[in-house]
N, C-alpha and C positions, 0 to 999 in steps of 0.2 A: 504494500500500500504506500503510495507517495504522500509525503508530507508537504503541506502548503505553509509557507511562512506568513504568519498573521500580520507582519509589519509591511508586507509588500502591498503597495497601492496600485491597483490595476487601472485606475482612471488616468486619462491623459493629463499631463502637466501643462496647462496653458500659460504658465508663467515663463516658459522657455520659448514662447512664440517669437518669431523674427519681427523686430520692431519696424522694419522697412515695409512690412506687409500692412498697408493701411486698412484693408478690409478686416484683417484679424484684429488690429488694434482697436478699430471702432467697435467690432462685435464684442470685445472684451471690456469695453468702457462700462464702468459701474454706474455712471450717472443715470439719473431718473428720466432723462429726456427721451420721449418716444419718437421725436422727430429731430433731424439734423439738417443743416443747410448744405446743399450740394450745388456744384457748378458743372454744367455739361461741357465735356471736352470733345465730344462727337455728337452729331445730330441724331436724335432718336424720338420715337413716338411714345409719349408717356400718357397712357389712357387715350384721350382725344386731343391732347396738346402736343405739338411738335416742340421739343426742346432743342434749340439750335446750339451748335458748338460755339463756345465763347459767349453765350447768352447770359442772362441774369441768373443769379443763384436763387434757389427756391427751397422751401422746407419740404422734406420728404420723410415718410415713415422710415425708421431706422432699418427695418428688415429689407425694404426696397432699396434704400441708399447703399447698404452694404453690398447688395447684388450688383448694382450699377457701377460702383467703384471697383469691385472685383473684376467685372467685365471690361474695365477700361473706358467706360462710357461717361463717367463723371468723376469729380474729385471733391474732397471736402475742404480743400485749400483754395482760397480766393485767388484767382489768377491775376498777375500784374498787368496793368493796362499799358 
């Protein structure tokens, strides 16, 4: 019979996430905000609204924003004009 070490944690350690991965950083954010401001870096259809590359930033639900940032469609950092 194999013994299992009770001190071994089988859960993934998210504290070791790569800080350069913005989507991972945002999804780990402990803040209570359900929405974050994102800025389109490529044009895409958001519901019935076309979000143009370089356009105005807008509030988006965190779960949608994380997906858009991970796909390279938007960023959470305000672009320089």
